[in-house]
C-alpha positions, 0 to 999 in steps of 0.5 A, a space after each residue: 529473502 532478504 525484505 523488500 518492498 517493489 513498487 509496481 505502480 505509483 499512478 493515482 487517478 484516471 489521468 496518470 493510469 490511463 495515459 500510461 503515465 504511471 502504473 497502478 499494479 500495486 505495492 509487493 512486500 517480500 518478507 522472509 518466505 512470504 510474498 505479500 500483493 497489495 492493491 493489485 491494479 491495472 498492469 499489475 501483472 504486466 509491471 509484475 513481470 518488467 520487474 521480475 516478482 513471480 506472482 506464483 509465489 504470493 502468499 496472500 492478496 490484499 484489497 485496500 477498497 472496491 476501486 479500480 485503481 486498487 484492484 483491477 487485475 485481482 481476479 488475473 493475480 489471482 488466477 496466475 497464483 493459482 494456476 487459474 484455481 488448479 492449485 488452490 492456495 495463497 490466501 485472499 484479503 479484503 474489505 467488505 465491498 470486495 467481498 459482497 458488493 454495496 449498494 449500487 455497487 458491484 464488487 470488481 471480484 467474480 466467480 469463478 477467481 473468488 473460489 481460488 484461494 485457499 482461504 478469503 478473509 474479510 477484514 474490518 478496522 482493528 480486526 486483525 490476521 496471522 501469516 505465521 509471525 506475520 501479523 496484519 491488521 486492518 486500519 481504519 480510513 475514510 474515503 468513497 467506498 466507505 469500507 475503505 481499510 489500511 493495512 499494518 504489518 508487523 514482522 518480527 524486523 520491522 512494521 509496515 503501515 500502508 494508509 490506502 486511501 484517505 482522508 486525514 484524520 487525528 484518529 486515523 494517523 494515530 493507527 499509525 504509531 510506531 511504525 518503522 516504514 509508513 507508505 502513504 496515498 498522496 494524490 495532491 500536493 494540497 489538501 485540496 480534496 475531502 476524501 484523499 491526501 494532500 502534502 500538509 495533510 501528511 506533514 500533520 500525520 508523519 508529526 503525530 506518528 513520527 515513523 522512521 521513514 514515510 513514502 508517497 504514492 498513489 499520485 494524481 495530474 496534479 502532485 506529478 505536476 508539483 513534482 512527487 520529488 520535491 512534494 517529498 523533500 517539503 515533508 521531510 524538511 518540516 517534519 525532519 522525518 527521511 520521506 521518498 516519493 516513490 517511482 514505478 519499479 523501486 525497490 527497497 530493503 526497509 531493514 536496510 533504511 531504518 538501520 541508516 536512519 537510526 545509525 543517522 540520528 545515533 550521530 547526533 550523540 555521538 563525541 
């Protein structure tokens, strides 16, 4: 299987998702014979069908935090993966709030679906889990769910980091250093909200982490009005790092993109 990143949704706030401007079905990462479903929010099942992704093939479902637009469809996705518990398989990876709730907050994961996966794994920043030769590390994030985490995937052929929802901090940006593909949730075209990223925050993150490819997603209504494509161009112009604005259903091969970028870089030294 060729590696793929598939965006089942790029919506990032209640207006964008509620009015169906964009879905919020999460991100599919296919590597070797494994399939990882990250943050299955509203629309995960219908978007998977539209783009011919079988949720039955999920190796693991990962939830960065316990907000509706990141895990609304978690129980339905687990049911699809396990045939409603008839086959106890797959791994559920999540943050503390998903498994245990928090003060005044009930987990979106409900019985009996929490018993259907073969394993439930709670991750906190810095903790790792290995699935054969793929390593997943939980990254630090700061958001209104105090237990929010990002994910760093190390595969035999490429690395990918996903920020989840977070504010900008230098130490958080340093956690993405050395990554090939950096996926950032960017609801705003500026840095106007303290616990979320805007375009200027992304520029600072990329200047610190220097990924080979940056992808922005999780757009709020203000970002859609500003046009994510234009914002991506601003980021690329100021950082000199290739930057893509994701669209619902977009599929890319991370190895192909990384190779292309390396070739472009090497051309600068050609005689």
